[in-house]
N, C-alpha and C positions, 0 to 999 in steps of 0.2 A: 477596527484594526484590520490591517491588510492580511489576507491569506496568501501563503507562499505560492508564487506562480512565476516561473522563469523560463524563457525561451532561449535556445541556442540561436546565435545570430550570424554564424560564420558563412553560411551558404543559403541565403534566403530562397533561392530557386527550388530547393528540395525540402524545405521545412514546412510543416513538421514531418519528421520521419514517420512514415507509415509503411511497414514492410514485413518481411519474413526472414527468419533465420534459414539459411540456405545450404542444403546438400542436394546435389542432383540425384534424381531417381536412378541414374546409371550406376551409382556406387555408394551412396550415403557417405560416411566419413572417408571411404576409400575412393571417392569420385575422381580424384586427381590421377589415379593410376589408369582409370578407364574413361578419361575425359572425352566427352562427345560435344563438340562446339554446337552442333545443330540442335541437340536435345536441350542444352543449356539455354540457347536463344529462344526456343519454343517455351521453356518453363518461365523465362523472364517475361516473354510477351504476354502470357496469360495473367501474370501478376500485374503487369502494367495496365492491361485492359480493364482490370478491376480496381484501378485507382491507387495501387501501391507504387511507391516511388523509391524504395530502398530495400537492400538486403543486408543481413549480417553474414559475413563469409568467414571461412576458417582455414588456417594453415594447419593441416593435420600434422602435428609435430614429428612423430616418428618417420613420416615420409619426406617432409620438407627439409629436415635436418638430419641426414643419415650419419654424419660424424660430427664431433664437437666443433669442427672448424669449416664445415662446408654446407652448402644447400644444394638441393637437387635442381639442376638447371632446367631439365625437361618439365618438371612440375611448375617451376617459376614461369616458364613460357605458357603453360596452360593457364596459370592464374592471370597473366597479362591478357590473354585472349578473353578470359572470363570478365575482366574489367572492360575490355573493348566491347563485349556484348552488352554490358550495362550502358555504356555510352550510346551505342546504337539504339538501345531501347528507351533511352531517356531516363535511366535509373542511376542510383548511386549505391555504393557498398561500404560496409564498415568491416575491414579485415580484422581478424582476431589472431594474435601471435601464438601464445602457448596453449595449444589444444592437445591436452593429454587425457581429458575426461570428456566423455560424450555418451549420453543416452544410456546410462547404467553400466558403463565399463570404463576403466582407466587403461591408457596405453602409454608406455614409456619409450623414449628413444633407446635403442639397444645399448648405448654407451652410458646411460645414467648410472647403472650399477648401484642403485639404492641411495645415491647421494641426496642430501637434504636440499630441497628446492629453494629454501629461504636462507639457511644459515651457512651453507657451503659456499665460500667465496668464489671458487672456480665455477661452480654450478650457476650461481647468479650471473657471473660474467658471461657464461655461454648463452644464457637466456637473453641478457641485454644485447649481446652481439647479434643474436638472431633477430630481435626486434629492430635493431638499427639497420641490419642488412635488408630486411623486408621493407622497412620504411624508405630506405635509400632508393630501392628499385621502383617503388610505386607512388612515392609522395607527390609526384607531379602529374599523375594520371587524373584527369578530370572526374573520373567516376568514384574516386576515394573521397568520402565525406567525413570520416572519423576513423579512429583506431581503438581497438580493445586489447589490453595486455594479455588476457587469458580467458578461459572458460571455466567458471565455477571452481576456482582454485581451492576454496575451503574443502571441497570433496577430493580433488586430485592431490593437493599438497599434504594432506594428512589422511591416513586410513581411519575408517570409522573405529572409534574406541580409543584412538591415540589422543594425547593431550594436544590442544591447538598450539600452533606456533606462537611465540611471543609477539605482541603487537609491534615492538620495535624491529623485529626481524622482517615481518611482513611489510611494514611501511617502508623500510629501507630497500627491500626487494622491489617494491613497486616504484619507488623513486629512481632506483638505478635503471630500470627498464624504460620508464617514461623519459628520463634524461637522455638515454641512448636514442630514443625515437626523435627527440628534439634535436640532438646533435647531428642526426642525419638530415636535418633541414625540414622535417615534416611539421607543418603548421596547423593541421586539422585538429579538432578536439580529440582528447584521449580520456578513456576511463579504464577500469580494471576488469570488468566482466565477472566479478566475484559473486554477484547476485544480491548484494546489500543484505546479507544475512547476519550481521554482527550485532554487537551489544546495543547500539543505539536504536535498533529496530526491534529485535526479538528479546533482548536481555540475556543473550547467550554469547559467551566469548568464543570466537573462532579465529582471532588474530587480526581480522579485518575491521578497521574502525573508520566510519565515514568522517568522523571529526579529524582523526589523525591524517587521513589522506585527502582532506578537502583542498589543500593547497596544491596537490598533485593532479587531481582529476578535473575534468571540465564538465562532467555530468555524472549523476548517480543512476545506476541501472538495476532496479529490482528484478529478480526472477521469481515468479509466483506460480506454484503448482500445489496449493494446499488442499488437503482433505478437510472436510467439515462435517458437522452434524446438524447444521441449520442452513436452509437455503438462502435466506435473506442475508445472514452473516457472510455466506460464501459470495454473494453478489457484491459485497463491500470489501472483501478481503484484500484484493489487489489495490483498491483505492486507499485503504488504511495503511498498507505498507508503503505506498507512494508518499502519503502524508508524512510518515515517520522518516522516510529516506531524505526528506527535504532538510534534515538537520545539517547536511553538508553545505547548505546554502547555494547549491548548484542546480541547474535544470534537472528534472527527474524524467527519465525515459523508461517506460515499461519494456525492459530489454528482452525479457522472455515471459511468455504466458501462453497457455493453450491447453489442449486436452487430446487424449486419444479417443477417436470415434469408436474404438472397441469398448469404451466405457459407457457411452451415452448414445441416445437416439440423435438423429439429425436435428430434430426440433430442440432438444435440450442442449446440443452443442451450439446452436445458433443463439439460444438464450444466454448461455454462459459468455459467449463472445460479446454479445450486445451489452449485457450488464457490465462486464469488465471494462470494455472500451469506454462507455459513457461515464460510468462512475469514477474511473481513474482520471478521466479528463476533468471531471468536477473536483477531483482531489488534487489537481495541480500537475498531473503528468502532461508532458508536451511532446511525447513521441511514443510509438507503439511498434514493437517488432515481435510478431507472432512466432511461436514454435509449432510447426515449421512449414516449409513451402510445399512438401509433397509426401505421398505415401511411398512405401518401399516393398511392395508385395514380391518383387523379384529377388529380394535379398534375404529370404527367410532362413537361409543356411549360413549367413554371414553375421558374426557378432557385431553389435550387441543384439541384433534382431532375433538371432537364433535362440537366445535365452530370455529376452525381453520382447516377446512377440508383439505386445501392445504398442511398443515403440515404433512399429512399422506404420502406424495409422494416426500419427499426430498431424498429418498433412492438411493444409487448407485446399490442396488439390489431391485427387486420387492418383493412383499409379499410372494412369494414362494422361494425366494433366487436366482432367475435368474438374471444374470448380466444385467444392463441397460447401456445405452450409456456412462454415466459418469465413470462407472467402467472400461469400455474398454479404455477410454482415460487415466485413471490412470495407467492401465496396460502398455499402450504404453509409457507413461512418465517414468514408472519404468525401462523399457528397455533402454531408453536414459540415465537415471542416471547411470545405470550400465555400459553402453558402454563408457561413457566419464570418468568413475571413479570419480563421482561427488565430493565425500568428499575430494578429493585432488585437486580440482579446485578452482580458485578464479576469480572474475570479472577482466576484463582487466582495466588497469589504464585509466584515462580520463584527457583530457586537458580542459574540460568545466565544470564550476561550475554553478549550479542553486542556487541562493542565496535565503534563507528562511528568510524573515524579522522577527526580534524579535517581531514585533507587532502581529504576529500570536499567540504567546504563552505567552506573558507577558503583563500585564496591565500597563498603564501609566496614570498619572493624566489627566483627561479630554480627553483621547483618547476614541474612539467610538467603541462600540461593532459591529456596522454595517460594520466597515472596516475589521474585521477579516475574514468574508466570502469572501471578495474581494481578500484578500491575498491568501486564500486557493484555490479558484476557478481559479485565475490567474496562480498560480503555477501548478495546476493540468493540465490546458490546455497547459501551456508551456511545461510540461513534455511530454504530448502527441505529441506536435509539434516537440520536440527534438527527440523523438523516430522516428518520420517520417523522420527526417534529419540524422538518424543513429548516433546521438550524445548520447552516453551513459553518460549522465550527472552525476556528483557527487553532491549531495545536500550538501551545506555548510550553516551552521546556523550563522546568524549575531550575535546571542548571544554568540557563541563560538569563534568568530573571523573568518574572511574571509580566504579562502584558499590562501596560499602563492604561490603555484606552478601552478595555473590555467592560461592558456593562454587566455581564454574567460570567462568572468563573465556575466551571464544573470540575469537581474532584470526585470521580466516581469510585465507590468501594475502596476507600483510602484509609490507611492508618499511619503510613510513613511519609512524612515530609520533614524537611530540615527545620531546625529551630528558627533561623531567620525568616524562613518562608511563612511560618505560622504568624510571626510578627507582621510580615508584609501583607498577608491576607487581611489582617485586622485593619491595617492602614488603608487598604483598598476599599474595604467596606465602609469605613468612616468617611472616605472620600466620595461615596455615592454608589459604589458597585454592590452587586449581590453575589455572595460567595456561597455556593452549595457544596456540601460534602456529605456523602453517604459513607457510613462506617463499615469497614470489613476487618475482622480480626486476623485475617491471613491464614496460611496453611501450616505454619510452624507453631507448635504448642509451647513455645518458649517466649518469655517476656510478653505475656498477653497484655493487651491494652494499647491505647494510643502511644505512638512513639514520639509525638510532639507534645510540648508543654502546654498546660492550661487549656485543654479542650473546654473546660467549664466556662472560662472567661470569654472565649471566642464565640461560644454558641449560647451563652446564658442558661446553662444547665448545671445540675449537680449529678456527677457520675455515680452510678449505683452498682458498678461491678464489684464482686467479691474478689479479693486478691488471688491471683493465680487461676481463676476460673473463667471459662467462657459460658455465656448463657445460650443454650441451644434453641434453635427454631424448631418447634415440635409440630407446627401446623403443616399440613400438606400444601395448603395454599395460604400465603400471607395476604391478609385483607387490610387495606389501609383506607379508613373512612374519614372524610373531611368533616371537621366540626364547625367550619366556617367557609365562606366562599374564598377561593384561592385561584387567581389567574384563569378564570373560565370554568374551573371545577366548582360545583355547587356544594354547599353544606349538605351533608347526608350522602354524597356520592362516594362510591367505593372503587378503588383500584385494586386489582388482584394480581398476584405474582406467584408463579409456581415455585414450590420448594420440594415437593415430594419426589420429583424426577431428577433432582439436582444430583450431579455425579461427583461433587467435591467431597471434602472431608467434613467431619463433625466440627473441626476447628473453625472452618470458614462458614459453616451453616449455623451461624449464631447472630444474635442481635445485641445492641448496646442499650442496657437499661439506664435511663436518666430520669431526673425530675426537673421540671422547669424552675429556673432561678433567675428570672428576668426575661426569659424567652416566653413566647406564647405558643401553646400547642395548637396546631392547625389540623392535625390528623392523628388518629389513634389506630392501634391494631385491634384485632378481634377480641383482645383481652382488656381493652381500655387503656393500654399503656401508650405513652407518647411514641409516635412513629415519625412525625414531621413537625419540627419546631422552627419558628422564625424569631430572630433576635435583632432588634433595631440597634445599630451602632452608627453614631454620627448621622451622616446623610444617606447611608445605605443600610444593609442588613446581611446577616449570615443565616443560612438555612441548613439545619442538620436533619438528615434522615438516619434513623437508628437501625435500618436494615440494609444489607449489602445488595441492593436490588440488581445492580449491573453484574456483579459476580455470580449471583444466583442464576441469572439468565444465561450468563456465559457458560455455566456448567450444566445447562439443561438443553437437551437436543430438541430440535424443531419447535422452538419456543416463540420465534418472532413471526409477526409483530406482537409484542407484549406491552404492558401498560406503562413502562418507563417513558415511552415517547409522549404520553399524555402528561406525565409529571413535568417533563422537560418543556413541553409547550406552555404549561402553566408558569413555570419558572421564567421563561422568556417574557411572558406577558407581565409578570410582576416586576421584572428587572427593566422593562422597557427596551428589551433587545429587539431591534428591528429586523424584519424579514421582508424582502421585496415581494415574495410570493409565498402563499401558504395554501395547502390543500387539506381538507378535513380528513382525519384518519391517517394511518401509516401505510396504506396500500398504494398510495401514489406519493412520490417524493418530488420536491421542487427545489431548484437552485438556479442561479443566474450567472452568466458571463457578461462582462461589459466591454464593448468595443471602444477603441481609442477615440472614435468619432462621436461617442455618446450613446450609440444604440445599445440596447440591452436584449439579451437572448435568454429565454426561459427554457430550462430542461424539465420535463415531466417524466418521471421514471416509475413505471408500474412495478409494484412488488406483489402482484396478485397473479394467480394462475387462471383467472377468469377475466373476460372483458369487463370494462367499467367505464362509466362516464363521470367526469369530475368537473367541478366548477371552481377553478382557482380564484383566490382572493388576492387582488393586486392593487397597487396604487395607480394603475393605468389600464390600458386595454391590451388584450392579446390578439395577435394576428398571425395567420398562416404564413410561413416563410416564402412559399411559392406564389400564392395568389394574393396575399395581403388581406384576405378576408378576415373580418373581425370575428372572434370566437368568444363565447361565454362558457359554453359547455364543450369539453374536450373528451373525445373518445380514445380510449387506450385499449389495445389488445392485451392478451396475457403476456406479462413480463415485457411490455412494450416501452418504447421511448419516443416521445414527441418533443420537437424543438420548435419554439414559437418566438416571435418578436414581441417584446413588451414596449408599448409606446405610452 
């Protein structure tokens, strides 16, 4: 099955976008008041010399639109010069219209007077007029490569704690502004700048729906600044969000990501950038815009830096324009993109589907909000484990129909699927697929038990739950011992999973008691109870794990790599799910991009803080990109990435 991967095609000379969100060091958000053409050109020159080709720029709304019916002509002249500087430097820019939120503070035009940005017809009209006016002025400038409607409107459009705006209001607001931009004659791609934080990605309603706006936007743009309690999960966080953002069916651009170097060492800043860039590429992202171009040490008395001091140091250059570790990582990444001719590459096909339950993104009568985070966290940990098993999974949405051509379907820590989906899973198994489900009872102590019909028949078991009760996991470590050989795991071999440090509730820290009724037990827990069962159906089979392995790991800090990747590796072997490259263990991950001319490029990504040498297993030979030298053993530094050609 194909993994989602889409490129923007409007401006091949500048694709893929590799750039920085841009405020000049002369003023941050207030740069247009103190605009310095020479400093701007110097800032752009440094970015260009390090392989960057684009910026995201901002019309600071209170300054650019001082009254409801006018724009500031002097600032518009500054912006025109800003675009000229891009043209001179060989760069492009993505202007952003409605900029009322930035770096920890909201700013209103003086004339807003508390009006609703989405529902007030006059207020929507004024925003649409502003977008149309800015597009009219700059649409023909060769440096403009795309437009963004706003910056993180879910934060600006509603104060924290307020109810989110209704979807129909938000979608209509977006449509009005995009239509105004098009009416001005602008033909460049347009997106919303909202961060892709809505239901389809996080299971949280904020009014912005990638599905509802898919016909309006030309690309989806995740903004990722997540805190984590597990380093390897953190390395895959942006990648996972990019995967989920592909629900719009549009190219995915990692529109904002980065870190304050007040938070980390130079070495760890470089690691985060390296891992985020390469893992998101492998997840289907086709553009990257870092936050942000420079530090602002001279602005410590200016909001938002006066009260969010760490915001001064998100720069990829310092306050004097000197490159920092993140910019050096971006430069190295740019070289890789060029060497593999990235715009003509796609992700390798996959035989493994990671099923996204519809309950993540859609409400049903008397379904529970507490269950949505369970779905999200289980999927995220499953994605991390799959990467550790070198399974380049393809996400398949239950709402859109399950993949027809996957050999292995993963349903991690799941209790909620639709009744027709349960029927379809059985059909897929009978047709030759392998269907794996690990059971999780969820976080809500109501309606305990599977929400889909006839678990017994699907998995060849007899459920042993007592009505209304969850069966607690009392062991500090869950041990699953195989009673027969299974996909490379030998009879007598034991996988271990932490439960003692799990931070979830007792509701979810439970297992599913079953007896085999047609299924064969292939692994038992430390008490001799069935832990993994396989059930032949037609030409395929179903496999049930009675422990919520993925959700246990998701709720445990600093747990990865953990043994779920070994189970996934075994499942792939049993299902016949092909992997072009594999590496033993989870401390080095492998994936493949395919060039349209047939060449294949292998990414090896270290998830170890120590140097290591690995011997990848392939169906061909690996060669150094620069020298062409054939390699059997590949050296990786701590958290390193190597890209090789597979012949």
